[in-house]
C-alpha positions in Angstrom: -11.1 -155.2 35.7 -12.0 -155.2 32.0 -14.0 -152.1 32.5 -11.1 -150.3 34.1 -8.9 -151.3 31.2 -11.3 -150.1 28.5 -11.4 -146.7 30.5 -7.7 -146.5 30.4 -7.6 -147.3 26.7 -10.3 -144.6 26.1 -8.3 -142.0 28.0 -5.1 -142.9 26.0 -6.9 -142.7 22.6 -8.5 -139.3 23.7 -5.2 -137.6 24.4 -3.5 -139.2 21.5 -6.0 -137.7 19.1 -5.6 -134.4 20.8 -1.9 -134.5 20.4 -2.2 -134.1 16.6 -4.6 -131.1 17.0 -2.3 -128.5 18.6 -2.3 -125.2 17.2 0.7 -122.8 16.7 0.6 -121.3 20.2 0.3 -124.6 21.8 3.4 -125.9 19.9 5.3 -122.8 20.9 4.4 -123.5 24.5 5.7 -126.9 24.1 9.0 -125.5 23.4 8.7 -123.1 26.4 7.7 -125.7 28.9 11.1 -127.1 29.9 11.2 -129.0 33.3 14.2 -128.3 35.4 15.3 -129.6 38.8 12.2 -129.2 41.3 14.4 -127.3 43.6 15.1 -124.6 41.2 11.8 -125.0 39.0 11.2 -121.9 37.0 14.3 -120.2 38.1 17.3 -118.9 36.1 21.0 -119.0 37.3 22.2 -115.5 37.0 25.9 -115.1 38.0 25.7 -117.9 40.4 22.4 -116.9 42.1 19.0 -118.1 41.1 16.1 -115.8 40.3 12.5 -116.4 39.3 12.0 -116.6 35.5 9.2 -114.2 35.6 11.1 -111.7 37.7 14.1 -112.0 35.3 11.9 -111.4 32.3 10.3 -108.4 34.1 13.7 -106.8 35.1 15.2 -107.2 31.6 12.1 -105.6 30.0 12.1 -102.7 32.4 15.8 -102.3 31.7 15.3 -102.1 28.0 12.3 -99.7 28.5 14.5 -97.5 30.5 17.3 -97.4 27.9 14.8 -96.6 25.2 13.4 -93.8 27.5 17.0 -92.4 27.9 17.6 -92.4 24.2 14.3 -90.6 23.7 15.4 -87.9 26.1 18.9 -87.7 24.3 17.3 -87.2 21.0 14.5 -85.0 22.3 11.7 -87.1 21.1 9.5 -85.8 23.9 9.4 -82.3 22.4 7.0 -83.4 19.6 3.7 -84.8 20.3 3.8 -87.6 17.6 7.3 -88.7 18.5 6.4 -88.6 22.3 3.3 -90.6 21.8 5.2 -93.1 20.0 7.9 -93.2 22.4 5.4 -93.8 25.3 3.8 -96.6 23.5 7.1 -98.3 22.6 8.3 -98.0 26.2 5.0 -99.5 27.5 5.2 -102.4 25.0 8.8 -103.2 25.6 8.5 -102.9 29.4 5.4 -104.9 29.7 4.6 -107.2 26.8 7.4 -109.7 27.3 6.4 -110.1 31.0 2.6 -110.4 30.1 3.5 -112.9 27.4 5.5 -115.0 29.8 2.5 -114.9 32.3 0.1 -115.8 29.6 2.1 -118.9 28.5 2.5 -119.9 32.2 -1.2 -119.6 32.8 -1.9 -121.6 29.7 0.5 -124.4 31.1 -1.1 -124.4 34.6 -4.7 -124.5 33.2 -3.7 -127.5 31.1 -2.1 -129.3 34.1 -5.1 -128.4 36.3 -7.6 -129.7 33.7 -5.7 -132.9 33.2 -5.1 -133.7 36.8 -8.6 -135.1 37.2 -7.8 -137.6 34.5 -4.5 -138.5 36.2 -6.3 -139.3 39.5 -9.1 -141.2 37.7 -6.7 -143.4 35.6 -4.4 -144.0 38.6 -7.4 -145.0 40.8 -8.8 -147.4 38.1 -5.4 -148.9 37.3 -4.7 -149.7 41.1 -8.3 -151.0 41.6 -7.6 -153.4 38.7 -4.7 -154.9 40.5 -1.7 -153.0 39.0 1.1 -152.0 41.4 1.7 -148.4 41.9 4.9 -148.6 39.9 3.2 -150.4 37.0 0.4 -147.8 37.2 2.8 -144.9 36.8 4.7 -146.8 34.2 1.5 -147.1 32.0 0.3 -143.7 32.9 3.6 -142.1 31.7 2.7 -143.2 28.2 -0.7 -141.5 28.3 -0.8 -138.0 26.8 -1.9 -135.8 29.7 -0.7 -132.7 28.2 2.2 -131.0 30.2 1.4 -133.1 33.1 2.7 -136.1 31.3 6.3 -134.7 31.5 5.9 -134.4 35.3 4.5 -138.0 35.6 7.4 -139.3 33.5 9.9 -137.6 35.7 8.2 -139.1 38.8 8.3 -142.6 37.3 12.0 -142.2 36.3 12.9 -141.2 39.8 11.3 -144.3 41.3 12.7 -146.6 38.6 16.3 -145.1 39.5 15.9 -146.3 43.1 14.5 -143.2 44.8 11.8 -144.0 47.4 8.3 -143.1 46.5 8.0 -140.7 49.6 11.0 -138.7 48.4 10.0 -138.9 44.6 6.4 -137.7 45.2 7.6 -134.9 47.6 9.9 -133.6 44.7 6.9 -134.2 42.3 4.7 -132.0 44.4 7.3 -129.0 44.3 6.2 -128.5 40.7 2.7 -127.5 42.0 3.6 -124.4 44.2 1.3 -122.3 42.1 -1.6 -124.9 42.0 -2.6 -125.0 45.8 -5.5 -127.4 45.1 -3.2 -129.9 43.4 -0.5 -129.5 46.1 -3.1 -130.2 48.8 -4.3 -133.3 47.0 -0.7 -134.6 46.4 -0.2 -134.2 50.1 -3.2 -136.3 51.0 -1.9 -139.0 48.6 1.5 -139.0 50.2 0.1 -139.3 53.8 -2.3 -142.0 52.7 0.6 -144.0 51.3 2.7 -143.4 54.3 -0.1 -144.7 56.5 -0.7 -147.8 54.4 -4.3 -146.7 53.4 -6.3 -147.8 50.3 -4.8 -145.3 47.8 -7.4 -146.4 45.1 -10.3 -145.3 47.1 -8.7 -142.2 48.3 -7.8 -141.2 44.7 -11.4 -141.7 43.6 -12.6 -139.5 46.5 -10.0 -136.9 45.6 -11.0 -137.1 41.9 -14.7 -136.4 42.9 -13.7 -133.5 45.3 -11.3 -131.9 42.6 -14.3 -132.1 40.0 -16.5 -130.4 42.5 -13.9 -127.7 43.2 -13.5 -127.2 39.4 -17.3 -126.8 39.1 -17.4 -124.2 42.0 -14.4 -122.4 40.5 -16.2 -122.1 37.3 -19.3 -120.6 38.9 -17.1 -118.3 40.9 -15.2 -117.3 37.8 -18.5 -116.6 35.8 -19.8 -114.4 38.7 -16.5 -112.5 39.2 -16.1 -111.9 35.5 -19.3 -109.9 35.5 -18.1 -107.8 38.5 -14.8 -107.3 36.7 -16.5 -106.0 33.6 -18.5 -103.6 35.7 -15.1 -102.3 37.1 -13.8 -101.8 33.6 -16.9 -100.0 32.6 -16.6 -97.7 35.6 -12.9 -97.1 34.7 -13.8 -96.1 31.1 -16.7 -93.8 32.4 -14.0 -92.2 34.8 -11.7 -91.5 31.8 -14.5 -89.9 29.9 -15.6 -87.7 32.8 -12.0 -86.7 33.4 -11.6 -85.7 29.7 -14.9 -84.0 29.6 -14.0 -81.9 32.6 -10.6 -80.9 31.1 -12.3 -79.9 27.9 -14.9 -77.8 29.9 -12.2 -75.9 31.6 -10.5 -75.0 28.3 -12.8 -72.1 27.4 -12.7 -70.8 30.8 -9.0 -70.7 30.8 -9.1 -68.9 27.4 -11.5 -66.3 28.7 -9.3 -65.8 31.8 -6.0 -65.3 29.6 -7.8 -62.9 27.3 -9.2 -60.9 30.1 -5.9 -60.8 32.0 -4.1 -59.7 28.7 -6.3 -56.6 28.4 -5.8 -56.0 32.1 -9.3 -56.4 33.3 -10.1 -55.1 36.8 -11.9 -58.2 38.2 -10.1 -59.6 41.1 -10.9 -63.3 40.4 -8.8 -63.1 37.3 -5.7 -62.0 39.2 -4.4 -65.5 39.5 -3.9 -67.7 36.4 -4.7 -71.3 35.9 -1.9 -73.4 34.7 -3.4 -75.6 32.0 -0.4 -77.9 31.7 -0.7 -78.6 35.4 -4.3 -79.6 34.8 -3.2 -82.1 32.0 -0.7 -83.6 34.3 -3.3 -84.0 37.1 -5.7 -85.6 34.6 -3.2 -88.0 33.2 -1.9 -88.9 36.7 -5.6 -89.5 38.0 -6.3 -91.8 35.1 -3.2 -93.9 35.7 -3.7 -94.1 39.5 -7.3 -95.0 39.2 -6.3 -97.6 36.6 -3.8 -99.1 38.9 -6.1 -99.1 42.0 -8.9 -100.6 39.8 -6.5 -103.4 38.6 -5.6 -104.3 42.1 -9.4 -104.6 43.1 -9.9 -106.8 40.1 -7.0 -109.1 40.9 -8.0 -109.6 44.5 -11.6 -110.1 43.5 -10.6 -112.8 40.9 -8.2 -114.9 42.9 -7.5 -113.2 46.3 -3.9 -112.4 45.2 -2.5 -109.1 44.2 -0.3 -110.7 41.6 -3.4 -111.5 39.6 -3.7 -107.8 39.0 -0.9 -107.9 36.3 -3.1 -108.8 33.4 -5.8 -106.2 34.5 -3.0 -103.6 35.1 -1.9 -104.1 31.4 -5.3 -103.7 30.0 -6.3 -100.6 32.2 -2.9 -98.9 31.5 -3.2 -99.6 27.9 -6.7 -98.0 27.8 -5.5 -95.1 30.0 -2.3 -94.5 28.0 -4.2 -94.4 24.7 -6.7 -92.1 26.2 -4.2 -89.7 27.4 -2.2 -89.7 24.2 -5.4 -89.1 22.2 -7.2 -86.7 24.3 -4.9 -85.2 27.0 -1.4 -84.9 25.6 -2.4 -83.0 22.3 -1.4 -79.2 22.7 -4.4 -76.9 23.0 -3.8 -73.8 20.7 -6.0 -70.8 21.5 -6.0 -68.3 18.8 -8.4 -65.3 18.9 -9.2 -62.1 17.0 -10.8 -59.1 18.4 -11.8 -56.1 16.1 -13.4 -52.9 17.5 -15.5 -51.1 16.4 -17.1 -53.4 13.8 -19.2 -50.5 12.6 -16.8 -47.6 11.8 -16.7 -44.5 9.8 -14.1 -43.8 7.3 -10.7 -42.6 8.6 -11.7 -43.8 12.0 -9.2 -46.0 13.6 -10.1 -49.7 13.8 -8.2 -51.6 16.5 -7.2 -55.2 15.8 -6.2 -57.4 18.8 -4.7 -60.8 18.2 -4.1 -63.4 21.0 -2.2 -66.7 20.6 -1.6 -69.4 23.3 -0.6 -73.0 23.4 -1.7 -74.8 26.7 -2.3 -71.4 28.2 1.2 -70.2 27.6 1.9 -67.3 25.4 3.0 -68.2 21.8 6.3 -66.4 20.9 8.1 -66.0 17.5 5.3 -67.2 15.4 4.7 -65.6 11.9 1.4 -63.6 11.7 -0.4 -62.3 8.5 -3.1 -59.7 8.7 -5.2 -59.2 5.6 -8.2 -56.7 4.9 -10.4 -57.9 2.1 -13.2 -55.9 0.5 -16.5 -57.0 -0.8 -15.1 -57.8 -4.3 -12.4 -60.1 -2.8 -9.6 -57.7 -3.4 -6.9 -57.2 -0.8 -6.9 -53.6 0.4 -4.4 -54.2 3.2 -1.6 -56.7 4.0 0.6 -56.8 7.1 3.1 -59.5 8.2 4.3 -59.6 11.8 5.7 -61.7 14.4 3.5 -62.8 17.3 5.4 -62.1 20.6 4.3 -63.0 24.1 1.0 -64.2 22.8 -0.4 -60.8 21.8 -0.3 -58.4 18.9 -2.1 -55.1 18.6 -2.5 -52.5 15.7 -4.9 -49.9 14.3 -5.9 -49.4 10.7 -8.1 -46.7 8.9 -10.2 -47.4 5.8 -10.9 -44.6 3.4 -13.8 -46.3 1.5 -17.3 -47.4 2.7 -18.4 -51.0 2.4 -18.1 -54.4 4.0 -14.7 -55.8 4.8 -13.3 -58.9 6.1 -10.2 -58.8 8.6 -8.4 -62.2 8.2 -5.6 -63.1 10.5 -3.4 -66.3 9.8 -1.0 -67.6 12.5 1.7 -70.1 11.5 2.8 -72.2 14.4 4.7 -75.6 14.4 3.8 -76.2 10.7 0.1 -75.6 11.1 -1.9 -72.5 10.1 -4.7 -71.1 12.3 -7.1 -68.6 10.8 -9.6 -66.2 12.4 -12.0 -63.7 10.5 -14.0 -60.8 11.5 -16.6 -58.8 9.4 -16.7 -55.0 9.7 -18.8 -52.3 8.2 -17.5 -48.9 7.2 -19.9 -46.0 6.5 -19.7 -42.3 6.0 
């Protein structure tokens, strides 16, 4: 009996010391953890009907994200790459971060309760073995700091003190553990043992040992599954890299096709054009879909439940969105200069061809400057034009021999693109 009392005091002192060591996040969770009626635990009354707190947070977050998206369309933020990228990130964070933060706090609470429940079983078993009644044991246990579990234990004790039967009080107590199936099952065994008149102290000690074994097995499983999840993350990142590499590989092929089709080549395989914007959309969509499917696999592998995929979905989608914003969304400007012949005689026409495309679509109404510079750096020719339909062509004749540089500058969306070509003129 003395040994049991000493163990009880050691548990009390251990948890009382830990109470004064809580950090900022733990203190915030203390404010968040508000126990309600077990029939409506973790539910919110919205216009007379109850809805789960996590769903309410998710719906509100999505609503605000949609509103931000609508304002973005109204103010045409999607027409500029920078504002569009910021808009996507803001929508993502507004629509997802509150829910993920809620689930993070919820998981920390559940983890705290799960870890402390073994101490609850051990203490209750020792107290009953020492000769305490069940009510006295619960009374003393309600003064012990068992983290967030203490609030539930105090509620159980108060129900019994107020005249509620132990069977009904413990049934209500067990409703708080819907998301902790191992504890719910243990509580069911305790309740059935009490109803059957069995030795609760021995049963509690056995359940304590079983729960410790389950926690140890869960730890081993978590370590193994974590390795597999890291492999899936690595595969997803590799997939993103390959997708972006393929897109970048196709870029010069599209440029060649467009240039060839502009000068009306006779090759048949160039008769149909490749829509680069469509390729960008397919690449972005494939990254998002693979991220979603990978997250579902991770969640099922981790806990056997699809809802566990939420945190992995947030991470994968963030990686995917950042990759899309940095490597897929940026507009691809193709600006080429063709001069022929590059070795010409004086007074011989020299043809200058300029091609400008953005995402494989012709650039229109863009200022174009053409300069011819001699070997001493003097400008011998200047011409200012407007690029229309992605193409501009002209011919010039030079009346002096020497080496010249033809320089073409395209001004598009506030950026300047330059191309140079060297030519030799002889007699």
